[in-house]
Structures are given as structure tokens and as C-alpha cells.
N, C-alpha and C positions, 0 to 999 in steps of 0.2 A: 865564638859560637854563641848563638842565640837561642834562649829556652824559653818556652811559654808554659806555665803550671795551667792545670785547670783545662787543659786542651780538649777534653771530651765534652766540656760543658758549652752552654748556650753562646757565652760571650767569648771562652778561649779558643774556641773551636774557630769561631770568624776570625780571631786575631792570628791565629797559626795559618789558617787558609791564605789570609791577605798577605803574610810575610812571604809564603811561597809564592803566591802569583806576582809579588812585586819583584820577584829574583833574590829574595833575601833568604840565605840559610836559616832555617830554623827548626830545632826539635820540638817535639809534642810531648810534654810532661802530662803523663796520664796513668791512672791504675791500670787501664787496659791500653799499654802501648802496641799492641800487636795490630790494632786498627790503624794505625799510622804508618806500617810498613817499616823501612828502614829508618824514617824520621823519629819514631816513636821512642819515648825512654820512660821505663819504669819511674814514676814520682808519684808517691802517697804521703801526705803531709802528716798522715796518722802512723807512719811508720819510718821512723828515723833511719833505719838501715838502707831505705832507699833515695835518702837526700844527697845522692852523688851528683855535686856541681862542678865537678872539676872539668875545666877548660871551659867553662861559660863565661862568656864576656858581659853578656847584656841577659839579666833576667827579667820576664815579665811576670810580674806575681799578681795572678789575678785572685781577686779576694776570696778564700774560703768560707764567706760569710754565713752559709746557711747552715747554722748550728748554734748551740749554746754559746755564750759570749767566751766562756772559759776554754771551751772547745777550740774556738776560732783564735783567741789570743795564744793559745799553745801551738796551734799549728802555724801562725805566722811567725812566732818567736823561734820556732825550731827552724825554719826554712831561712829566715833571715841571719840566725846564728850559723847555719852551714854556710850562709853566703859570705859571712863575715871570715870564717875560718878556712874556707876554700878558695878564696881570692877572686869571687865575683866583682867584675868592675862595676856594674851599675844595674840597678833595681829599677823597675819601672812599675808603680804600683796602682791598681786600679782602687780608686777609694771612692767615697760618697761625696756628693754635692754638700758646699759648706753650708748651704741653708736647711740640711736635714739631720741637724743636731737633735730634734725632738723624735726622730725615728727610733723605733727600738731597735735597731741594727746597728746605730751610729757609732757606739761605743768602741767596738773592734777596729772600727775604721779610724777613729782619731787615735786610739791607742798604737796603732800599727804606725800611723803617721809620725808619732812622736818616736817611737821605737827606731824607725828609719832616721830620723833626725839627729839622733843619739849615736847611731852607727858611725862606724868609720867608712860606710859604702858612699858611692856616688848614687843619689837617687832621683827620681821625678815621681810627683804624684799627681793622677789623673782623677779629679773629683767628679765622679759621673753623676749626673742627674737619674732621675726614676726612670726606666723604660716605659716608651709610648706603649709597647706591647703589653706591659704589665697593667698599666692603667686601663687599658681596653678590656682585658680579662677580668680585671676586679669590677670593672663598671658595666659587664655585660648583660643585656637585657634577658630577664626571665618571663616568659608569656608577654613579651612585648612591653615590659615595663622595666626602666633601669630604677633600682630600688636602693643601690649603695648610698652608703652615708657620707658622700663627698659634699653635701651641700651645694652652695654657690662657689665653692673654692676652685680655683684655678690652679693647674699644674703646668710647670715648664718641662714637659716630658722630651725624652731623646729616644730616635729610633735606635735601637740597638746596635745596627750596624754601623751607625755613623759614630758610636763610642768605641766600637772594634777597629774602624777606619783610623781614628785619632791614635790609638794605642798602636797601629802598624807604623804611623807616620811617625810617631816618637820613638819607637824602638829601632825603626830603621835609620832615623838620624843619629841615634846614639851609636849604633853598630858601624856607621860611616866616619864619626867623629865623636870621640869619647867626651868632648867638651860640651856637646850640645843638650840643652835641656838641663844641665846639672842644678839642683837645688830647686826646681821650680816647680809650683803648684798651680795646676791649670785647673779652672771652673767650667765644667761641662754640662751645665743646665740647657735646656731647649731654648730656642729664639723665639717661640711663640708659645704662650700659656692658653690652655684651654680647658673647660670645665665637663662635668659629666653630663650636664643638659646639652651642650652642644655635640657630644658624642651621642646621646639620646636622638636628636634630630638627625644625624646622619644615618642613624639605623631605623629611623621612621618610627621610634620607640616613645612612649611616654616616660617623662622624667618625674619620679615620684620617690624622692629619697626618703629612707627610714633614719630612726636615730641611732646614734652610736651604740645604745643600750639595747636596742632591738637587734641589730647587727651581732653583738657580742653574744647574744642569746643563739642567734643562728649559726654563728661558729661553734658554740659548745656542742651543736648536734652533728658537727661534721668529723669525719676521720683525720685530725689534723695531729701532727707531732706537737709535743708539749710547748715548744717555744714559737710555734707558728701564729696561734691567735693573738699574742701580744705585738708582735710582728706588724701582722696585718692591721690590728686595730689602729695601730701609731700611723701607718699609711693614711687611713681613712681619715683620723681625727688631725694629722699634720695638714693633709690637702685641704679638708674642710674650713680649717683655720686660715687659709690662704698663705701659709709660710713657705710654699715651694713655687710660688707663681713669677719669682724674679728670673728675668729673661737675660740679664748681663751674662755674658759667657763668652769663652775663650773657643768655642765651638767653630765657628766660621773660619777663623783665622787658620786654626790647625787642620781642618778639613782642606782649606784651599778652596772651597767651593760653598753654595748656600747649603745648609743642612737639609736632609729629607724632609718630607712632610710627616710630622710626628702625629698630627692628627688622623692622618689616613693610614697610618702603622695601627695607632690605636683602634680604629675602626675595623682594620682588617683581622685583627687580633680579638676582637670582642664576640668569640662564640658564646652561644647561651648555655653555658655549664657553671656548676658551682666551683670556686676556688677553695 
């Protein structure tokens, strides 16, 4: 049996849908399993009583990273301990690009990679680049101006669907052959890097970036969860510093075709609203 965690989320839902479309029987782990009919399976990483992984051969662990680090570490440790105790054969984990260690949400990913390496489980790590759609949303024009503090830094962003497709490919391979992808770490950055200025031109907007300090002040006036400002500021600063522009990637090989146009995906996602 194959089980996808976080199947109600934007990445997990695409992975589950892709597996089903490929004819791979897959259960959808979710806090709202009824949304998936017979394929739905109650799975809440905050509730140990729901972590029934009996019969699961391949677990696609979609990072539960949208929380404080201690919460995420507890969730991941909890599900991996359950996987060890209940005989899960292989874990495919959606991690973060290796170039992303300066991002405010990298710690939980690196800890989880280490936790997997020290486990008795077979595993594969998919180090996902930042979503093109997120870049487009964060750089979205306001009143015809792109003012986000990305400076001249370029980002090797990836269309979310491409990352889902890679997870489908790897999980399906493992389901068919337990020896496939064992112990592999795949870097899944985008194959083309682009800047906020290029996005501005595509939108027909003016590129007038503000400082990081000004952006921090702007975030202070928004209704955000306590951990969100630090995460967002780390994206702005790391892209601006040019640390996420490396386009060396396993993405094309695992997709089996050229990646989607990440710039176009970012442009389409760039609705003019506050993030």
C-alpha cells in the first residue's frame, strides 16, 4: 500500500491525484479523509492515535513544515517513529533545496533528513526548490509597482506541479521495485533562474524594490502568525543575496521531459494582493 501524507495540501493533493491517475493505488492521509472517499485515511500528525501505518509499503511524507520548528520536528519524529515501529518499507520525503540552508524553515528539513538517515527505514529525499507560484505571489504588483525586496537576485524556482510529478514518479518506482531510489537525495531546483524585475516586465509593472527593513515594517502591520514574518523575511533576503539561483538540478531527468515554464507559473500566480 502507498500512503501520501498531507493529501489535503497543495503539494500532497497533487501527488495523490497523480498517483491515482498513473494507476498506482494510493491512500490519502488527511485530517479530512472523507474528502477522498474510500481512498481517504485519517492521519493527523498532531494526534499520535491516528498514526496507523499498518500495511503501508511506501510512505510519501509531505513536509508538515508550516509551523514553529519544534512543532514540525515533533510531527516528523512522530510519524517516522510510527513508520519504524509498524514496518513501513520506504519513506519518500519532500525536503528543501540544498541551497536553502539560510531560509528560516530549513532547520526542520535538515533535521528530518538526518533523522531518516539514522533510521532503519529505506528512504529517498526530494530536495524541492522554492515554488514559482510563491515567488509570483510575494513579488505581486501593487498599484502597478513590484516593490518586494528581492533586489536583483534571481531564483531557480519550480512549478509546484513539476515537484508533484517527480514525487509521483519516485513513489511509483519504489512501489514497483523496492530497491529503486534507496538512499538517494535529489536536488530539484528550477532549471532557469529569474528575477523580480523580469516578473515586473511580464506584468507590465514598474520594478521599484524596497529595503528589507521597510518590508519587515510592512509585515508587522499584517495579520500573520508569529513564525511567518521570519520565514518570509528569510525568503526575501536569501533570494536578494543570490543564494538560490543555482540551476543544477535532477529535475529534468526525473520528470523525463523539460520542466514547465516556471516564469509563466510565477506570472500567473502574481495576483495583486498582500501575502
